C-alpha positions in Angstrom: 44.7 204.6 4.0 44.9 202.3 1.1 45.5 205.0 -1.6 43.6 207.0 -4.5 40.5 205.6 -6.0 40.6 206.0 -9.5 37.4 207.4 -11.4 35.5 205.4 -13.2 32.2 205.5 -15.4 29.1 205.3 -13.2 26.7 202.7 -14.8 23.2 204.1 -15.7 20.5 203.5 -12.8 17.8 201.2 -14.0 14.5 201.7 -12.2 11.9 198.7 -12.0 8.4 200.0 -12.7 5.6 198.5 -10.7 3.6 195.9 -12.8 0.2 197.5 -13.9 -2.5 196.4 -11.8 -5.5 194.5 -13.6 -7.4 194.0 -10.7 -8.0 194.8 -7.0 -5.7 193.7 -4.0 -6.8 193.3 -0.8 -4.5 192.2 2.2 -5.8 191.2 5.7 -3.8 191.0 8.7 -4.5 189.7 11.8 -2.7 189.1 15.1 -4.0 188.3 18.6 -1.6 191.1 20.1 -3.3 194.0 17.8 -6.2 195.5 19.7 -7.3 198.1 17.6 -8.0 197.5 13.8 -7.1 199.9 10.8 -8.5 200.4 7.7 -6.0 201.6 4.8 -6.8 201.9 1.1 -3.9 203.0 -1.4 -3.8 203.7 -5.2 -0.9 204.4 -7.4 -0.5 208.1 -8.3 1.8 210.0 -10.1 4.6 212.2 -8.6 6.2 215.5 -9.7 8.7 213.7 -11.8 6.7 211.6 -13.5 3.5 213.3 -14.3 3.0 214.8 -17.8 -0.2 215.6 -17.2 0.2 217.9 -13.9 -2.1 215.8 -11.7 0.2 215.8 -8.8 -0.7 219.6 -8.1 -4.4 218.5 -8.0 -3.7 215.8 -6.0 -1.8 217.7 -3.6 -4.8 220.0 -3.0 -7.1 217.1 -2.7 -5.3 215.5 0.2 -5.2 218.8 2.0 -8.9 219.5 1.8 -9.7 215.6 2.5 -7.2 215.2 5.2 -5.5 218.3 6.0 -6.2 218.3 9.8 -8.8 218.5 12.2 -10.9 220.7 9.7 -10.6 218.2 6.9 -13.7 217.0 5.4 -12.6 213.1 6.3 -12.3 214.2 9.8 -15.3 216.3 9.9 -17.6 213.6 8.4 -16.0 210.2 9.8 -14.7 211.3 13.2 -16.8 214.4 14.5 -20.3 213.9 13.0 -20.2 210.1 12.2 -18.7 209.1 14.8 -17.6 206.1 13.0 -13.7 206.3 13.2 -11.1 207.5 16.1 -8.9 209.0 13.5 -8.5 209.1 9.7 -5.9 210.2 7.2 -5.9 211.3 3.6 -2.3 211.5 2.5 -0.1 212.2 -0.9 3.3 212.5 -1.3 4.4 214.0 -4.6 8.3 214.1 -3.9 8.9 210.5 -4.8 11.3 209.3 -8.1 8.6 207.2 -9.5 5.1 206.8 -9.1 3.7 207.2 -5.4 0.9 206.6 -3.5 -2.2 208.2 -2.7 -3.4 206.9 0.7 -6.3 207.2 3.1 -7.6 205.1 5.9 -8.5 205.3 9.8 -9.2 203.3 12.8 -13.0 202.3 13.3 -14.4 203.4 16.6 -15.9 201.3 19.2 -18.6 199.1 18.1 -17.9 199.9 14.4 -16.4 197.3 12.0 -13.5 197.8 9.5 -15.6 197.1 6.7 -18.1 199.5 8.0 -15.5 202.0 8.1 -14.0 201.2 4.8 -17.7 201.6 3.2 -18.0 205.3 4.7 -14.6 206.0 3.2 -15.7 204.9 -0.2 -18.6 207.2 0.2 
């Protein structure tokens, strides 16, 4: 025990914003240990606390329709009917402090290239 700690003002928290994207960014990671490729696409999206237009609620509904389980539209179109992927997802988490991400992707079925799955995800 070192004694009481005196109160002091807490400095304001400065949150560094993500730079504005002016072009698409693509990252390809390769490793000889990875046997199953995966496709992932991400977009910046508003969170509840940073959404003056109220889009977070619509994006939450969209994420549920597109990726909300085995009956979701992406699973039906790309896994069960299209046989292009083993699994797919469409996710959105609006509870972040700043902007968040809208994410979609999946792992291609045997014989399907990641590029073909990406094209199918793009619709």
